C-alpha positions in Angstrom: 4.6 13.1 39.3 6.9 11.9 36.5 7.4 13.5 33.1 8.1 11.2 30.1 9.8 13.2 27.4 10.3 12.0 23.8 12.2 13.9 21.1 12.1 13.6 17.3 12.9 15.5 14.0 10.5 15.9 11.1 10.5 17.9 7.8 9.1 21.4 8.6 6.6 21.1 5.8 5.0 18.1 7.5 4.6 19.8 10.9 0.8 20.5 10.7 0.0 17.0 9.4 2.3 15.3 11.9 0.8 17.2 14.8 -2.7 16.0 13.8 -1.3 12.5 13.5 0.2 12.5 16.9 -2.9 14.1 18.5 -4.8 11.1 17.1 -2.3 8.4 18.1 0.3 9.1 20.8 -1.4 11.9 22.8 -4.7 10.1 22.7 -3.0 6.9 23.9 -1.2 8.7 26.7 -4.4 10.4 27.9 -6.4 7.2 27.9 -4.1 5.4 30.3 -4.6 5.1 34.1 -2.3 7.4 35.9 -1.8 9.8 33.0 -2.2 13.5 34.1 -1.9 15.0 30.7 0.2 15.2 27.5 1.3 17.9 25.1 3.5 18.3 22.1 6.1 21.0 21.4 7.1 21.9 17.8 10.1 24.1 16.9 10.7 24.8 13.2 14.3 25.3 12.3 14.8 25.8 8.5 13.7 22.7 6.6 13.3 20.6 9.7 11.3 20.9 12.9 12.1 19.5 16.3 9.2 17.9 18.2 8.9 16.8 21.8 6.0 15.0 23.5 5.7 15.4 27.2 3.4 13.3 29.2 2.8 13.4 32.9 2.3 10.3 35.0 1.4 9.4 38.6 3.9 6.6 38.8 6.5 4.4 37.0 4.0 1.6 37.2 1.5 3.6 35.2 4.2 4.4 32.6 5.0 0.7 32.5 1.4 -0.1 31.7 1.6 2.2 28.7 5.2 1.6 27.5 6.0 -2.0 28.6 8.6 -3.3 31.0 11.5 -1.2 29.5 10.0 2.2 30.2 13.1 3.9 28.7 12.4 2.5 25.2 10.6 4.8 22.8 7.2 3.7 21.6 6.4 4.3 17.9 3.3 4.2 15.7 2.7 2.7 12.3 2.9 5.9 10.2 5.9 7.4 12.1 8.2 6.1 9.3 6.4 8.5 7.0 7.3 11.6 9.0 10.3 11.0 11.3 13.9 11.7 10.1 15.4 9.6 12.9 14.2 7.1 15.5 15.6 7.7 18.9 15.7 4.5 20.9 14.9 5.9 24.3 12.9 8.5 26.1 13.8 10.4 29.2 12.0 10.6 32.5 12.1 13.5 35.0 10.6 14.1 38.4 8.0 16.8 37.7 7.8 19.4 40.4 4.9 21.8 40.7 1.2 21.8 40.2 -0.4 20.4 37.1 -3.1 23.0 37.4 -0.5 25.7 37.1 0.7 24.2 33.8 -2.9 24.0 32.6 -3.3 27.7 33.3 -0.2 28.5 31.3 -1.3 26.6 28.2 -5.0 27.4 28.2 
């Protein structure tokens, strides 16, 4: 399994609204793709800003490619991201995910 990890920064005051927006766009898109095993978002307020991460789990790089395009390291953005994001990182990171997805579900449910 492969974890696709994206990082961004937003204004802390926008965190609740941004989370709803990403649930309706990015996380929904991830979950609708063949080979996606789940997706979640992490938010960490730090003063006036908040760090955000999305983590999606995939069966294969081919499945990621079907979602992200040929350059799987390139970050994918959505129309209203400019309204929220303080920076646009060009790339995402991929990791080999070790362990059972069911164990992760147990931890977050």
